[in-house]
C-alpha positions as CSV (number, residue, x, y, z in Angstrom):
1,M,-16.9,-35.3,-7.1
2,K,-13.9,-37.2,-5.7
3,R,-12.5,-36.0,-2.4
4,L,-8.7,-36.2,-2.1
5,N,-8.4,-35.0,1.6
6,K,-4.9,-33.7,0.9
7,L,-5.6,-30.0,1.5
8,Q,-5.5,-29.0,5.2
9,I,-5.8,-25.4,6.3
10,N,-3.8,-24.5,9.4
11,S,-5.9,-21.8,11.1
12,E,-2.8,-20.6,13.1
13,K,-1.2,-19.5,9.8
14,L,-4.2,-17.6,8.4
15,M,-3.7,-13.8,8.1
16,N,-6.4,-11.6,9.7
17,H,-7.9,-8.6,8.1
18,E,-5.5,-6.1,9.7
19,E,-2.5,-8.0,8.5
20,L,-3.8,-8.2,4.9
21,V,-4.5,-4.4,4.9
22,T,-1.0,-3.7,6.2
23,L,0.5,-6.1,3.6
24,R,-1.4,-4.3,0.8
25,G,-0.1,-0.9,2.0
26,G,-2.8,0.5,4.1
27,Y,-3.1,1.8,7.7
28,G,-0.1,3.9,8.5
29,S,2.0,3.1,5.5
30,E,3.5,5.9,3.4
31,C,3.1,4.6,-0.1
32,C,2.8,7.8,-2.1
33,E,6.1,9.0,-3.3
34,C,6.0,12.8,-4.1
35,H,8.5,14.3,-6.5
36,I,8.9,18.0,-5.8
37,V,11.0,20.0,-8.3
38,G,14.0,21.5,-6.6
39,D,13.1,19.9,-3.3
40,G,13.6,16.1,-3.8
41,I,11.2,13.3,-2.7
42,R,8.8,13.1,0.1
43,Y,6.4,10.4,1.2
44,I,2.8,10.8,2.3
45,Q,-0.1,8.6,3.1
46,S,-2.5,8.4,0.2
47,T,-4.5,5.9,-2.0
48,P,-3.3,4.7,-5.4
49,S,-6.0,6.7,-7.2
50,S,-5.4,10.0,-5.4
51,C,-1.6,9.8,-4.9
52,N,-0.7,12.1,-7.8
53,S,-3.4,14.7,-7.0
54,D,-2.5,14.7,-3.3
55,C,1.1,15.4,-4.1
56,H,0.1,18.2,-6.4
57,T,-2.2,19.7,-3.8
58,Q,0.4,19.4,-1.0
59,W,3.6,20.5,-2.7
60,G,2.9,21.2,-6.3
61,G,4.8,18.1,-7.5
62,W,3.7,14.8,-8.9
63,G,3.2,11.5,-7.2
64,V,3.9,7.8,-7.8
65,W,2.2,5.1,-5.8
66,Q,5.0,2.9,-4.4
67,C,5.1,1.1,-1.1
68,I,8.3,1.3,0.9
69,I,8.7,-1.7,3.1
């Protein structure tokens, strides 16, 4: 295999685990948008798979996973 030696990784510009999780929408982000009939929209912390059920349990509405940045 031929080596080109053109790719260099600058370790100062690598993202750590905490930054990646935050970018993805974890740790303190409010990415679950709950639509409550007659009451508007509220945001809660949830996961993509449980957003809809969390909104239904909390306020009786339905939820959409959408990160607000």
